[in-house]
C-alpha positions in Angstrom: 79.7 -30.7 75.5 78.8 -34.4 75.8 76.7 -36.0 78.5 76.2 -39.6 79.6 73.2 -41.2 77.9 73.3 -38.7 75.1 72.5 -40.0 71.6 75.3 -39.4 69.1 75.8 -40.1 65.4 79.1 -41.2 63.8 80.8 -38.8 61.5 83.1 -41.4 59.9 83.5 -45.2 59.7 85.2 -46.5 62.8 85.6 -50.2 61.9 83.8 -52.7 59.6 80.8 -52.8 62.0 80.5 -49.1 62.9 79.7 -47.0 59.9 79.1 -43.3 59.3 75.6 -42.2 60.2 75.1 -44.9 62.8 73.6 -43.8 66.1 74.9 -44.8 69.6 74.6 -43.8 73.2 77.3 -42.3 75.3 78.0 -44.4 78.4 80.9 -42.3 79.8 82.6 -39.0 79.2 86.3 -39.4 80.0 87.3 -35.8 79.1 86.3 -33.1 76.6 87.8 -35.1 73.7 87.0 -38.7 74.6 83.7 -40.6 75.1 82.7 -44.3 75.6 79.8 -45.3 73.3 77.7 -48.3 72.7 75.8 -49.1 69.5 72.8 -51.5 69.1 71.6 -53.3 66.0 68.0 -53.3 64.7 67.1 -56.1 67.0 68.4 -54.3 70.1 71.6 -56.3 70.6 75.0 -54.7 71.2 77.1 -54.4 68.1 80.4 -56.3 68.8 83.7 -55.9 67.1 86.9 -57.8 68.2 85.2 -58.7 71.5 84.3 -55.1 72.3 80.7 -53.9 72.9 81.7 -50.4 73.9 84.0 -48.1 72.0 86.2 -45.3 73.1 85.8 -42.5 70.5 87.2 -39.0 70.0 84.7 -36.1 70.0 85.7 -35.3 66.4 84.3 -38.6 65.3 80.7 -38.1 66.7 78.0 -35.5 66.6 75.1 -35.0 69.1 71.7 -36.0 67.7 
């Protein structure tokens, strides 16, 4: 279902920095239900939360763009 470098959109708020509707890029697909994603701000910098710049998310939390 998901592929590396595919653009996704968040279906729910993940944390205070990652909100519903934000777009990110899949960096890794761990299995059918789990992906590793990065998000950039409007200036092109990685969005960081609690020292993380990539986020392991469940497939139910994202939608392909």
